[in-house]
mmCIF file as Biopython writes it, N, C-alpha, C and O atoms, coordinates in Angstrom:
data_model
#
loop_
_atom_site.group_PDB
_atom_site.id
_atom_site.type_symbol
_atom_site.label_atom_id
_atom_site.label_alt_id
_atom_site.label_comp_id
_atom_site.label_asym_id
_atom_site.label_entity_id
_atom_site.label_seq_id
_atom_site.pdbx_PDB_ins_code
_atom_site.Cartn_x
_atom_site.Cartn_y
_atom_site.Cartn_z
_atom_site.occupancy
_atom_site.B_iso_or_equiv
_atom_site.auth_seq_id
_atom_site.auth_asym_id
_atom_site.pdbx_PDB_model_num
ATOM 1   N N  . MET A ? 1  ? 5.771  62.761 4.522   1.0 0.0 1  A 1 
ATOM 2   C CA . MET A ? 1  ? 6.068  61.461 3.953   1.0 0.0 1  A 1 
ATOM 3   C C  . MET A ? 1  ? 6.819  61.738 2.667   1.0 0.0 1  A 1 
ATOM 4   O O  . MET A ? 1  ? 6.429  62.621 1.904   1.0 0.0 1  A 1 
ATOM 5   N N  . ALA A ? 2  ? 7.920  60.981 2.405   1.0 0.0 2  A 1 
ATOM 6   C CA . ALA A ? 2  ? 8.579  61.194 1.244   1.0 0.0 2  A 1 
ATOM 7   C C  . ALA A ? 2  ? 7.910  60.498 0.042   1.0 0.0 2  A 1 
ATOM 8   O O  . ALA A ? 2  ? 7.445  59.364 0.158   1.0 0.0 2  A 1 
ATOM 9   N N  . ARG A ? 3  ? 7.866  61.173 -1.088  1.0 0.0 3  A 1 
ATOM 10  C CA . ARG A ? 3  ? 7.269  60.697 -2.478  1.0 0.0 3  A 1 
ATOM 11  C C  . ARG A ? 3  ? 7.924  59.490 -2.747  1.0 0.0 3  A 1 
ATOM 12  O O  . ARG A ? 3  ? 9.147  59.455 -2.610  1.0 0.0 3  A 1 
ATOM 13  N N  . ILE A ? 4  ? 7.240  58.380 -3.149  1.0 0.0 4  A 1 
ATOM 14  C CA . ILE A ? 4  ? 7.789  57.192 -3.731  1.0 0.0 4  A 1 
ATOM 15  C C  . ILE A ? 4  ? 8.042  57.486 -5.243  1.0 0.0 4  A 1 
ATOM 16  O O  . ILE A ? 4  ? 7.195  58.022 -5.957  1.0 0.0 4  A 1 
ATOM 17  N N  . GLU A ? 5  ? 9.377  57.058 -5.709  1.0 0.0 5  A 1 
ATOM 18  C CA . GLU A ? 5  ? 9.626  57.262 -7.103  1.0 0.0 5  A 1 
ATOM 19  C C  . GLU A ? 5  ? 9.647  55.793 -7.809  1.0 0.0 5  A 1 
ATOM 20  O O  . GLU A ? 5  ? 9.964  54.761 -7.219  1.0 0.0 5  A 1 
ATOM 21  N N  . ILE A ? 6  ? 9.290  55.873 -9.054  1.0 0.0 6  A 1 
ATOM 22  C CA . ILE A ? 6  ? 9.261  54.574 -9.811  1.0 0.0 6  A 1 
ATOM 23  C C  . ILE A ? 6  ? 10.565 54.638 -10.719 1.0 0.0 6  A 1 
ATOM 24  O O  . ILE A ? 6  ? 10.802 55.592 -11.461 1.0 0.0 6  A 1 
ATOM 25  N N  . LEU A ? 7  ? 11.384 53.528 -10.586 1.0 0.0 7  A 1 
ATOM 26  C CA . LEU A ? 7  ? 12.633 53.380 -11.467 1.0 0.0 7  A 1 
ATOM 27  C C  . LEU A ? 7  ? 12.458 52.124 -12.246 1.0 0.0 7  A 1 
ATOM 28  O O  . LEU A ? 7  ? 12.456 51.029 -11.681 1.0 0.0 7  A 1 
ATOM 29  N N  . ALA A ? 8  ? 12.309 52.261 -13.553 1.0 0.0 8  A 1 
ATOM 30  C CA . ALA A ? 8  ? 11.979 50.991 -14.309 1.0 0.0 8  A 1 
ATOM 31  C C  . ALA A ? 8  ? 13.049 50.694 -15.236 1.0 0.0 8  A 1 
ATOM 32  O O  . ALA A ? 8  ? 13.587 51.557 -15.930 1.0 0.0 8  A 1 
ATOM 33  N N  . PRO A ? 9  ? 13.383 49.357 -15.244 1.0 0.0 9  A 1 
ATOM 34  C CA . PRO A ? 9  ? 14.338 48.815 -16.264 1.0 0.0 9  A 1 
ATOM 35  C C  . PRO A ? 9  ? 13.692 48.778 -17.617 1.0 0.0 9  A 1 
ATOM 36  O O  . PRO A ? 9  ? 12.540 48.370 -17.765 1.0 0.0 9  A 1 
ATOM 37  N N  . VAL A ? 10 ? 14.480 49.227 -18.651 1.0 0.0 10 A 1 
ATOM 38  C CA . VAL A ? 10 ? 14.114 49.251 -20.010 1.0 0.0 10 A 1 
ATOM 39  C C  . VAL A ? 10 ? 15.127 48.520 -20.829 1.0 0.0 10 A 1 
ATOM 40  O O  . VAL A ? 10 ? 16.319 48.647 -20.549 1.0 0.0 10 A 1 
ATOM 41  N N  . GLY A ? 11 ? 14.739 47.761 -21.824 1.0 0.0 11 A 1 
ATOM 42  C CA . GLY A ? 11 ? 15.724 47.032 -22.738 1.0 0.0 11 A 1 
ATOM 43  C C  . GLY A ? 11 ? 15.419 47.260 -24.116 1.0 0.0 11 A 1 
ATOM 44  O O  . GLY A ? 11 ? 16.023 46.654 -25.001 1.0 0.0 11 A 1 
ATOM 45  N N  . SER A ? 12 ? 14.527 48.091 -24.352 1.0 0.0 12 A 1 
ATOM 46  C CA . SER A ? 12 ? 14.114 48.386 -25.846 1.0 0.0 12 A 1 
ATOM 47  C C  . SER A ? 12 ? 13.356 49.694 -25.865 1.0 0.0 12 A 1 
ATOM 48  O O  . SER A ? 12 ? 13.009 50.212 -24.803 1.0 0.0 12 A 1 
ATOM 49  N N  . GLU A ? 13 ? 13.072 50.277 -27.105 1.0 0.0 13 A 1 
ATOM 50  C CA . GLU A ? 13 ? 12.435 51.447 -27.268 1.0 0.0 13 A 1 
ATOM 51  C C  . GLU A ? 13 ? 11.064 51.151 -26.966 1.0 0.0 13 A 1 
ATOM 52  O O  . GLU A ? 13 ? 10.463 52.097 -26.455 1.0 0.0 13 A 1 
ATOM 53  N N  . GLU A ? 14 ? 10.385 50.066 -27.146 1.0 0.0 14 A 1 
ATOM 54  C CA . GLU A ? 14 ? 9.010  49.833 -26.695 1.0 0.0 14 A 1 
ATOM 55  C C  . GLU A ? 14 ? 8.901  49.917 -25.262 1.0 0.0 14 A 1 
ATOM 56  O O  . GLU A ? 14 ? 8.007  50.591 -24.750 1.0 0.0 14 A 1 
ATOM 57  N N  . MET A ? 15 ? 9.843  49.210 -24.497 1.0 0.0 15 A 1 
ATOM 58  C CA . MET A ? 15 ? 9.792  49.153 -23.053 1.0 0.0 15 A 1 
ATOM 59  C C  . MET A ? 15 ? 9.977  50.580 -22.460 1.0 0.0 15 A 1 
ATOM 60  O O  . MET A ? 15 ? 9.399  50.959 -21.442 1.0 0.0 15 A 1 
ATOM 61  N N  . LEU A ? 16 ? 10.801 51.303 -23.164 1.0 0.0 16 A 1 
ATOM 62  C CA . LEU A ? 16 ? 11.101 52.820 -22.745 1.0 0.0 16 A 1 
ATOM 63  C C  . LEU A ? 16 ? 9.726  53.629 -22.717 1.0 0.0 16 A 1 
ATOM 64  O O  . LEU A ? 16 ? 9.312  54.286 -21.762 1.0 0.0 16 A 1 
ATOM 65  N N  . ARG A ? 17 ? 9.143  53.465 -23.865 1.0 0.0 17 A 1 
ATOM 66  C CA . ARG A ? 17 ? 7.856  54.187 -24.171 1.0 0.0 17 A 1 
ATOM 67  C C  . ARG A ? 17 ? 6.840  53.841 -23.118 1.0 0.0 17 A 1 
ATOM 68  O O  . ARG A ? 17 ? 6.167  54.681 -22.522 1.0 0.0 17 A 1 
ATOM 69  N N  . ALA A ? 18 ? 6.778  52.478 -22.924 1.0 0.0 18 A 1 
ATOM 70  C CA . ALA A ? 18 ? 5.675  51.861 -21.933 1.0 0.0 18 A 1 
ATOM 71  C C  . ALA A ? 18 ? 6.009  52.487 -20.624 1.0 0.0 18 A 1 
ATOM 72  O O  . ALA A ? 18 ? 5.055  52.960 -20.007 1.0 0.0 18 A 1 
ATOM 73  N N  . ALA A ? 19 ? 7.225  52.579 -20.074 1.0 0.0 19 A 1 
ATOM 74  C CA . ALA A ? 19 ? 7.744  53.083 -18.769 1.0 0.0 19 A 1 
ATOM 75  C C  . ALA A ? 19 ? 7.292  54.522 -18.653 1.0 0.0 19 A 1 
ATOM 76  O O  . ALA A ? 19 ? 6.647  54.943 -17.692 1.0 0.0 19 A 1 
ATOM 77  N N  . VAL A ? 20 ? 7.674  55.258 -19.699 1.0 0.0 20 A 1 
ATOM 78  C CA . VAL A ? 20 ? 7.481  56.827 -19.617 1.0 0.0 20 A 1 
ATOM 79  C C  . VAL A ? 20 ? 6.007  57.020 -19.591 1.0 0.0 20 A 1 
ATOM 80  O O  . VAL A ? 20 ? 5.521  57.715 -18.699 1.0 0.0 20 A 1 
ATOM 81  N N  . PHE A ? 21 ? 5.235  56.450 -20.515 1.0 0.0 21 A 1 
ATOM 82  C CA . PHE A ? 21 ? 3.745  56.636 -20.602 1.0 0.0 21 A 1 
ATOM 83  C C  . PHE A ? 21 ? 2.980  56.149 -19.407 1.0 0.0 21 A 1 
ATOM 84  O O  . PHE A ? 21 ? 1.893  56.644 -19.107 1.0 0.0 21 A 1 
ATOM 85  N N  . SER A ? 22 ? 3.577  55.121 -18.682 1.0 0.0 22 A 1 
ATOM 86  C CA . SER A ? 22 ? 2.974  54.621 -17.343 1.0 0.0 22 A 1 
ATOM 87  C C  . SER A ? 22 ? 3.345  55.425 -16.129 1.0 0.0 22 A 1 
ATOM 88  O O  . SER A ? 22 ? 2.927  55.119 -15.012 1.0 0.0 22 A 1 
ATOM 89  N N  . GLY A ? 23 ? 4.159  56.489 -16.356 1.0 0.0 23 A 1 
ATOM 90  C CA . GLY A ? 23 ? 4.440  57.382 -15.224 1.0 0.0 23 A 1 
ATOM 91  C C  . GLY A ? 23 ? 5.803  57.094 -14.433 1.0 0.0 23 A 1 
ATOM 92  O O  . GLY A ? 23 ? 5.984  57.578 -13.316 1.0 0.0 23 A 1 
ATOM 93  N N  . ALA A ? 24 ? 6.707  56.322 -15.035 1.0 0.0 24 A 1 
ATOM 94  C CA . ALA A ? 24 ? 8.042  56.076 -14.361 1.0 0.0 24 A 1 
ATOM 95  C C  . ALA A ? 24 ? 8.684  57.533 -14.196 1.0 0.0 24 A 1 
ATOM 96  O O  . ALA A ? 24 ? 8.598  58.422 -15.044 1.0 0.0 24 A 1 
ATOM 97  N N  . ASP A ? 25 ? 9.302  57.625 -13.039 1.0 0.0 25 A 1 
ATOM 98  C CA . ASP A ? 25 ? 10.074 58.734 -12.773 1.0 0.0 25 A 1 
ATOM 99  C C  . ASP A ? 25 ? 11.421 58.736 -13.289 1.0 0.0 25 A 1 
ATOM 100 O O  . ASP A ? 25 ? 11.999 59.804 -13.492 1.0 0.0 25 A 1 
ATOM 101 N N  . ALA A ? 26 ? 12.008 57.530 -13.537 1.0 0.0 26 A 1 
ATOM 102 C CA . ALA A ? 26 ? 13.349 57.396 -14.066 1.0 0.0 26 A 1 
ATOM 103 C C  . ALA A ? 26 ? 13.400 56.095 -14.641 1.0 0.0 26 A 1 
ATOM 104 O O  . ALA A ? 26 ? 12.577 55.270 -14.244 1.0 0.0 26 A 1 
ATOM 105 N N  . VAL A ? 27 ? 14.333 55.737 -15.619 1.0 0.0 27 A 1 
ATOM 106 C CA . VAL A ? 27 ? 14.552 54.334 -16.194 1.0 0.0 27 A 1 
ATOM 107 C C  . VAL A ? 27 ? 15.979 54.197 -16.055 1.0 0.0 27 A 1 
ATOM 108 O O  . VAL A ? 27 ? 16.728 55.130 -15.766 1.0 0.0 27 A 1 
ATOM 109 N N  . TYR A ? 28 ? 16.344 52.973 -16.275 1.0 0.0 28 A 1 
ATOM 110 C CA . TYR A ? 28 ? 17.692 52.493 -16.373 1.0 0.0 28 A 1 
ATOM 111 C C  . TYR A ? 28 ? 17.836 51.598 -17.422 1.0 0.0 28 A 1 
ATOM 112 O O  . TYR A ? 28 ? 16.896 50.831 -17.630 1.0 0.0 28 A 1 
ATOM 113 N N  . LEU A ? 29 ? 18.965 51.529 -18.227 1.0 0.0 29 A 1 
ATOM 114 C CA . LEU A ? 29 ? 19.110 50.711 -19.472 1.0 0.0 29 A 1 
ATOM 115 C C  . LEU A ? 29 ? 20.645 50.366 -19.563 1.0 0.0 29 A 1 
ATOM 116 O O  . LEU A ? 29 ? 21.533 50.922 -18.917 1.0 0.0 29 A 1 
ATOM 117 N N  . GLY A ? 30 ? 20.792 49.401 -20.431 1.0 0.0 30 A 1 
ATOM 118 C CA . GLY A ? 30 ? 22.092 49.051 -20.844 1.0 0.0 30 A 1 
ATOM 119 C C  . GLY A ? 30 ? 22.596 49.536 -21.962 1.0 0.0 30 A 1 
ATOM 120 O O  . GLY A ? 30 ? 21.755 49.848 -22.805 1.0 0.0 30 A 1 
ATOM 121 N N  . PHE A ? 31 ? 23.852 49.720 -22.271 1.0 0.0 31 A 1 
ATOM 122 C CA . PHE A ? 31 ? 24.411 50.228 -23.478 1.0 0.0 31 A 1 
ATOM 123 C C  . PHE A ? 31 ? 25.271 49.158 -23.906 1.0 0.0 31 A 1 
ATOM 124 O O  . PHE A ? 31 ? 26.023 48.674 -23.061 1.0 0.0 31 A 1 
ATOM 125 N N  . SER A ? 32 ? 25.285 48.669 -25.185 1.0 0.0 32 A 1 
ATOM 126 C CA . SER A ? 32 ? 26.002 47.635 -25.709 1.0 0.0 32 A 1 
ATOM 127 C C  . SER A ? 32 ? 27.565 47.581 -25.245 1.0 0.0 32 A 1 
ATOM 128 O O  . SER A ? 32 ? 28.322 48.507 -25.539 1.0 0.0 32 A 1 
ATOM 129 N N  . GLY A ? 33 ? 27.899 46.720 -24.685 1.0 0.0 33 A 1 
ATOM 130 C CA . GLY A ? 33 ? 29.334 46.654 -24.126 1.0 0.0 33 A 1 
ATOM 131 C C  . GLY A ? 33 ? 29.784 47.379 -22.810 1.0 0.0 33 A 1 
ATOM 132 O O  . GLY A ? 33 ? 30.921 47.270 -22.350 1.0 0.0 33 A 1 
ATOM 133 N N  . PHE A ? 34 ? 28.845 48.083 -22.283 1.0 0.0 34 A 1 
ATOM 134 C CA . PHE A ? 34 ? 29.107 48.899 -21.197 1.0 0.0 34 A 1 
ATOM 135 C C  . PHE A ? 34 ? 28.147 48.789 -20.002 1.0 0.0 34 A 1 
ATOM 136 O O  . PHE A ? 34 ? 27.805 49.808 -19.402 1.0 0.0 34 A 1 
ATOM 137 N N  . ASN A ? 35 ? 27.705 47.561 -19.643 1.0 0.0 35 A 1 
ATOM 138 C CA . ASN A ? 35 ? 26.717 47.477 -18.655 1.0 0.0 35 A 1 
ATOM 139 C C  . ASN A ? 35 ? 26.832 46.089 -17.954 1.0 0.0 35 A 1 
ATOM 140 O O  . ASN A ? 35 ? 27.575 45.220 -18.411 1.0 0.0 35 A 1 
ATOM 141 N N  . ALA A ? 36 ? 26.111 45.908 -16.882 1.0 0.0 36 A 1 
ATOM 142 C CA . ALA A ? 36 ? 25.996 44.715 -16.235 1.0 0.0 36 A 1 
ATOM 143 C C  . ALA A ? 36 ? 24.836 43.795 -16.615 1.0 0.0 36 A 1 
ATOM 144 O O  . ALA A ? 36 ? 24.686 42.649 -16.191 1.0 0.0 36 A 1 
ATOM 145 N N  . ARG A ? 37 ? 24.140 44.353 -17.356 1.0 0.0 37 A 1 
ATOM 146 C CA . ARG A ? 37 ? 22.817 43.754 -17.934 1.0 0.0 37 A 1 
ATOM 147 C C  . ARG A ? 37 ? 22.951 43.115 -19.296 1.0 0.0 37 A 1 
ATOM 148 O O  . ARG A ? 37 ? 22.211 43.369 -20.246 1.0 0.0 37 A 1 
ATOM 149 N N  . THR A ? 38 ? 24.029 42.204 -19.308 1.0 0.0 38 A 1 
ATOM 150 C CA . THR A ? 38 ? 24.442 41.624 -20.687 1.0 0.0 38 A 1 
ATOM 151 C C  . THR A ? 38 ? 23.335 40.594 -21.069 1.0 0.0 38 A 1 
ATOM 152 O O  . THR A ? 38 ? 23.211 40.338 -22.266 1.0 0.0 38 A 1 
ATOM 153 N N  . GLY A ? 39 ? 22.531 39.987 -20.179 1.0 0.0 39 A 1 
ATOM 154 C CA . GLY A ? 39 ? 21.433 39.135 -20.678 1.0 0.0 39 A 1 
ATOM 155 C C  . GLY A ? 39 ? 20.331 39.729 -21.133 1.0 0.0 39 A 1 
ATOM 156 O O  . GLY A ? 39 ? 19.572 39.102 -21.871 1.0 0.0 39 A 1 
ATOM 157 N N  . ALA A ? 40 ? 20.050 41.137 -20.736 1.0 0.0 40 A 1 
ATOM 158 C CA . ALA A ? 40 ? 18.964 41.881 -21.160 1.0 0.0 40 A 1 
ATOM 159 C C  . ALA A ? 40 ? 19.083 42.687 -22.423 1.0 0.0 40 A 1 
ATOM 160 O O  . ALA A ? 40 ? 20.224 42.945 -22.807 1.0 0.0 40 A 1 
ATOM 161 N N  . GLY A ? 41 ? 18.075 43.110 -23.108 1.0 0.0 41 A 1 
ATOM 162 C CA . GLY A ? 41 ? 18.200 43.887 -24.261 1.0 0.0 41 A 1 
ATOM 163 C C  . GLY A ? 41 ? 18.983 45.157 -23.932 1.0 0.0 41 A 1 
ATOM 164 O O  . GLY A ? 41 ? 18.899 45.722 -22.841 1.0 0.0 41 A 1 
ATOM 165 N N  . ASN A ? 42 ? 19.840 45.620 -25.062 1.0 0.0 42 A 1 
ATOM 166 C CA . ASN A ? 42 ? 20.486 46.751 -24.683 1.0 0.0 42 A 1 
ATOM 167 C C  . ASN A ? 42 ? 20.538 47.662 -25.841 1.0 0.0 42 A 1 
ATOM 168 O O  . ASN A ? 42 ? 20.353 47.215 -26.974 1.0 0.0 42 A 1 
ATOM 169 N N  . PHE A ? 43 ? 20.793 48.981 -25.619 1.0 0.0 43 A 1 
ATOM 170 C CA . PHE A ? 43 ? 20.684 50.047 -26.542 1.0 0.0 43 A 1 
ATOM 171 C C  . PHE A ? 43 ? 22.047 50.240 -27.297 1.0 0.0 43 A 1 
ATOM 172 O O  . PHE A ? 43 ? 23.139 50.215 -26.730 1.0 0.0 43 A 1 
ATOM 173 N N  . ASP A ? 44 ? 21.872 50.422 -28.554 1.0 0.0 44 A 1 
ATOM 174 C CA . ASP A ? 44 ? 23.198 50.808 -29.316 1.0 0.0 44 A 1 
ATOM 175 C C  . ASP A ? 44 ? 23.305 52.272 -29.534 1.0 0.0 44 A 1 
ATOM 176 O O  . ASP A ? 44 ? 22.365 52.958 -29.132 1.0 0.0 44 A 1 
ATOM 177 N N  . ALA A ? 45 ? 24.272 52.828 -30.088 1.0 0.0 45 A 1 
ATOM 178 C CA . ALA A ? 45 ? 24.446 54.238 -30.125 1.0 0.0 45 A 1 
ATOM 179 C C  . ALA A ? 45 ? 23.229 55.021 -30.668 1.0 0.0 45 A 1 
ATOM 180 O O  . ALA A ? 45 ? 22.772 56.044 -30.158 1.0 0.0 45 A 1 
ATOM 181 N N  . ASP A ? 46 ? 22.759 54.387 -31.793 1.0 0.0 46 A 1 
ATOM 182 C CA . ASP A ? 46 ? 21.487 54.984 -32.435 1.0 0.0 46 A 1 
ATOM 183 C C  . ASP A ? 46 ? 20.304 55.098 -31.605 1.0 0.0 46 A 1 
ATOM 184 O O  . ASP A ? 46 ? 19.721 56.173 -31.467 1.0 0.0 46 A 1 
ATOM 185 N N  . SER A ? 47 ? 19.907 53.954 -31.012 1.0 0.0 47 A 1 
ATOM 186 C CA . SER A ? 47 ? 18.866 53.829 -30.119 1.0 0.0 47 A 1 
ATOM 187 C C  . SER A ? 47 ? 18.855 54.513 -28.915 1.0 0.0 47 A 1 
ATOM 188 O O  . SER A ? 47 ? 17.817 54.980 -28.446 1.0 0.0 47 A 1 
ATOM 189 N N  . LEU A ? 48 ? 20.086 54.618 -28.307 1.0 0.0 48 A 1 
ATOM 190 C CA . LEU A ? 48 ? 20.390 55.323 -27.178 1.0 0.0 48 A 1 
ATOM 191 C C  . LEU A ? 48 ? 20.038 56.920 -27.458 1.0 0.0 48 A 1 
ATOM 192 O O  . LEU A ? 48 ? 19.386 57.572 -26.642 1.0 0.0 48 A 1 
ATOM 193 N N  . GLN A ? 49 ? 20.512 57.451 -28.630 1.0 0.0 49 A 1 
ATOM 194 C CA . GLN A ? 49 ? 20.278 58.782 -29.075 1.0 0.0 49 A 1 
ATOM 195 C C  . GLN A ? 49 ? 18.807 59.065 -29.158 1.0 0.0 49 A 1 
ATOM 196 O O  . GLN A ? 49 ? 18.330 60.059 -28.611 1.0 0.0 49 A 1 
ATOM 197 N N  . GLU A ? 50 ? 18.067 58.190 -29.846 1.0 0.0 50 A 1 
ATOM 198 C CA . GLU A ? 50 ? 16.631 58.287 -29.850 1.0 0.0 50 A 1 
ATOM 199 C C  . GLU A ? 50 ? 15.894 58.262 -28.579 1.0 0.0 50 A 1 
ATOM 200 O O  . GLU A ? 50 ? 14.895 58.959 -28.401 1.0 0.0 50 A 1 
ATOM 201 N N  . ALA A ? 51 ? 16.411 57.410 -27.634 1.0 0.0 51 A 1 
ATOM 202 C CA . ALA A ? 51 ? 15.805 57.338 -26.338 1.0 0.0 51 A 1 
ATOM 203 C C  . ALA A ? 51 ? 15.969 58.674 -25.587 1.0 0.0 51 A 1 
ATOM 204 O O  . ALA A ? 51 ? 15.035 59.204 -24.986 1.0 0.0 51 A 1 
ATOM 205 N N  . VAL A ? 52 ? 17.244 59.197 -25.657 1.0 0.0 52 A 1 
ATOM 206 C CA . VAL A ? 52 ? 17.483 60.451 -24.948 1.0 0.0 52 A 1 
ATOM 207 C C  . VAL A ? 52 ? 16.449 61.585 -25.603 1.0 0.0 52 A 1 
ATOM 208 O O  . VAL A ? 52 ? 15.854 62.332 -24.825 1.0 0.0 52 A 1 
ATOM 209 N N  . ARG A ? 53 ? 16.261 61.695 -26.899 1.0 0.0 53 A 1 
ATOM 210 C CA . ARG A ? 53 ? 15.366 62.527 -27.501 1.0 0.0 53 A 1 
ATOM 211 C C  . ARG A ? 53 ? 13.940 62.427 -27.175 1.0 0.0 53 A 1 
ATOM 212 O O  . ARG A ? 53 ? 13.171 63.385 -27.246 1.0 0.0 53 A 1 
ATOM 213 N N  . PHE A ? 54 ? 13.589 61.180 -26.796 1.0 0.0 54 A 1 
ATOM 214 C CA . PHE A ? 54 ? 12.173 60.878 -26.490 1.0 0.0 54 A 1 
ATOM 215 C C  . PHE A ? 54 ? 11.857 61.246 -25.145 1.0 0.0 54 A 1 
ATOM 216 O O  . PHE A ? 54 ? 10.792 61.810 -24.895 1.0 0.0 54 A 1 
ATOM 217 N N  . CYS A ? 55 ? 12.747 60.955 -24.204 1.0 0.0 55 A 1 
ATOM 218 C CA . CYS A ? 55 ? 12.404 61.170 -22.803 1.0 0.0 55 A 1 
ATOM 219 C C  . CYS A ? 55 ? 12.197 62.648 -22.499 1.0 0.0 55 A 1 
ATOM 220 O O  . CYS A ? 55 ? 12.853 63.534 -23.047 1.0 0.0 55 A 1 
ATOM 221 N N  . PRO A ? 56 ? 11.173 62.878 -21.525 1.0 0.0 56 A 1 
ATOM 222 C CA . PRO A ? 56 ? 10.868 64.351 -21.247 1.0 0.0 56 A 1 
ATOM 223 C C  . PRO A ? 56 ? 12.031 64.874 -20.513 1.0 0.0 56 A 1 
ATOM 224 O O  . PRO A ? 56 ? 12.773 64.108 -19.899 1.0 0.0 56 A 1 
ATOM 225 N N  . PRO A ? 57 ? 12.225 66.162 -20.549 1.0 0.0 57 A 1 
ATOM 226 C CA . PRO A ? 57 ? 13.251 66.777 -19.657 1.0 0.0 57 A 1 
ATOM 227 C C  . PRO A ? 57 ? 12.926 66.686 -18.262 1.0 0.0 57 A 1 
ATOM 228 O O  . PRO A ? 57 ? 11.772 66.527 -17.866 1.0 0.0 57 A 1 
ATOM 229 N N  . CYS A ? 58 ? 13.998 66.792 -17.457 1.0 0.0 58 A 1 
ATOM 230 C CA . CYS A ? 58 ? 13.650 66.621 -15.962 1.0 0.0 58 A 1 
ATOM 231 C C  . CYS A ? 58 ? 14.579 67.477 -15.314 1.0 0.0 58 A 1 
ATOM 232 O O  . CYS A ? 58 ? 15.502 67.988 -15.949 1.0 0.0 58 A 1 
ATOM 233 N N  . SER A ? 59 ? 14.394 67.692 -13.984 1.0 0.0 59 A 1 
ATOM 234 C CA . SER A ? 59 ? 15.256 68.556 -13.155 1.0 0.0 59 A 1 
ATOM 235 C C  . SER A ? 59 ? 16.155 67.746 -12.460 1.0 0.0 59 A 1 
ATOM 236 O O  . SER A ? 59 ? 15.778 66.660 -12.019 1.0 0.0 59 A 1 
ATOM 237 N N  . PRO A ? 60 ? 17.377 68.170 -12.299 1.0 0.0 60 A 1 
ATOM 238 C CA . PRO A ? 60 ? 18.438 67.357 -11.701 1.0 0.0 60 A 1 
ATOM 239 C C  . PRO A ? 60 ? 18.123 67.278 -10.201 1.0 0.0 60 A 1 
ATOM 240 O O  . PRO A ? 60 ? 17.830 68.301 -9.582  1.0 0.0 60 A 1 
ATOM 241 N N  . LYS A ? 61 ? 18.175 66.195 -9.669  1.0 0.0 61 A 1 
ATOM 242 C CA . LYS A ? 61 ? 17.969 65.896 -8.167  1.0 0.0 61 A 1 
ATOM 243 C C  . LYS A ? 61 ? 19.189 66.343 -7.363  1.0 0.0 61 A 1 
ATOM 244 O O  . LYS A ? 61 ? 20.334 66.102 -7.745  1.0 0.0 61 A 1 
ATOM 245 N N  . SER A ? 62 ? 18.914 66.989 -6.261  1.0 0.0 62 A 1 
ATOM 246 C CA . SER A ? 62 ? 19.848 67.315 -5.398  1.0 0.0 62 A 1 
ATOM 247 C C  . SER A ? 62 ? 20.240 66.253 -4.285  1.0 0.0 62 A 1 
ATOM 248 O O  . SER A ? 62 ? 19.248 65.695 -3.817  1.0 0.0 62 A 1 
ATOM 249 N N  . PRO A ? 63 ? 21.293 65.896 -3.820  1.0 0.0 63 A 1 
ATOM 250 C CA . PRO A ? 63 ? 21.548 64.913 -2.851  1.0 0.0 63 A 1 
ATOM 251 C C  . PRO A ? 63 ? 20.775 64.988 -1.661  1.0 0.0 63 A 1 
ATOM 252 O O  . PRO A ? 63 ? 20.639 63.982 -0.964  1.0 0.0 63 A 1 
ATOM 253 N N  . SER A ? 64 ? 20.207 66.170 -1.326  1.0 0.0 64 A 1 
ATOM 254 C CA . SER A ? 64 ? 19.308 66.287 -0.116  1.0 0.0 64 A 1 
ATOM 255 C C  . SER A ? 64 ? 17.777 66.225 -0.487  1.0 0.0 64 A 1 
ATOM 256 O O  . SER A ? 64 ? 16.944 66.555 0.358   1.0 0.0 64 A 1 
ATOM 257 N N  . ALA A ? 65 ? 17.423 65.833 -1.661  1.0 0.0 65 A 1 
ATOM 258 C CA . ALA A ? 65 ? 16.131 65.779 -1.987  1.0 0.0 65 A 1 
ATOM 259 C C  . ALA A ? 65 ? 15.252 64.751 -1.471  1.0 0.0 65 A 1 
ATOM 260 O O  . ALA A ? 65 ? 14.035 64.833 -1.637  1.0 0.0 65 A 1 
ATOM 261 N N  . SER A ? 66 ? 15.850 63.686 -0.789  1.0 0.0 66 A 1 
ATOM 262 C CA . SER A ? 66 ? 15.160 62.661 -0.188  1.0 0.0 66 A 1 
ATOM 263 C C  . SER A ? 66 ? 14.706 62.795 1.044   1.0 0.0 66 A 1 
ATOM 264 O O  . SER A ? 66 ? 14.088 61.873 1.578   1.0 0.0 66 A 1 
#
């Protein structure tokens, strides 16, 4: 059976940390002016840079991984 992965929406640094510490396999977020999540919290350049530094490194997924 395939492993279920958790993809979590995050709109702030606090939400990002909660998702990572809760075991999310991946997150998605909006970047100010470049996303479809205009009603949600969005990251600016500085907060996105911090988010990337915070997230643990991961292995790239291959298209045949599922």
